[in-house]
N, C-alpha and C positions, 0 to 999 in steps of 0.2 A: 624213882630214881632209875638206876640201871644204866644201860648202855644207851647212848644218843641214837635216835633213828637215822639210818643211813639212807642212801638212794634206794628207791623201789626197784626190786629186781623180780622179774617174772621167772617162774620155774618152768623149764622146758626139758623135753626129753630128746636127746640126739643119739643116733645110732652111729658108731664108729667102726670101721674096719679094724682088724688086729694091727695092721700097719700104721693106721692113723692113731690108734691108741698108744702104740709104741712111740710115735712122734710127739704126742702130748707128754707122755712120761719122760722122754729125753729133754724136752724144753723145760719142764717142771724141774728136773734135776740140775739143769744148767742154771736156772734162776736161782735155786737154792744155794748152789755152789758160788755164785758170783755176788751174793748179796752183801758181802763184807763182814768184817769182824764186829761183834756186838750189835748187829742188826737184828731186830726182833721182828721184822716183817714176815708175815706168814703167806706163803704161796700155796695155791691150790689149783686143781684142774680148772675150775671156773674162771679164775684170773687168766690162766694161760690161754684158754679158748677165747675169752673176751678180748685180750690183747691181739691174738692172732686175727680174729675177725676185723678189729679196727684197723690193723696194719694191711690187711687184704683189701679192705674198703678204701683206704687212702691210696693204695697202689693202683687200684682200678680207676678211681676218680682222676688221678693225675694222668693215667694213660689215656682216658677219654677226653679230658679237657684239652689236652695238648695234641691230640690226634697221634699218639705214639711217638712223639718227637723226644720227649723227655723220659727218663727212667722213672717208673713209678716209685721205686724204693729210695733212690738217692736224690733224684730231682736234676741230675746232670743230663746234658744232651746225649742221645745215643750216638754211637760211632758213625752210623750211616747219615746223620743230620748234623754232624759238627761242621763248622765253617773252618777251612784251612787257613792258617795265618800265612800272609805273603812273606 
């Protein structure tokens, strides 16, 4: 019995500067504060770092695929590439 096996995760060691560590702690506190009432989801440093890596990957992929014409974060055209309406 017990808990169902989840996705396989490889254990790695990363070195963070004190400033990066403060960023992770800040994001973790934000996640915990915004999870809502009666929500039992547990957030930890691993989840914060995984989501950050995924967001950065999507950002870089969009920037690369569009040649920098679209914002990697929101997908909207950048101001210098917008077409003016007549």
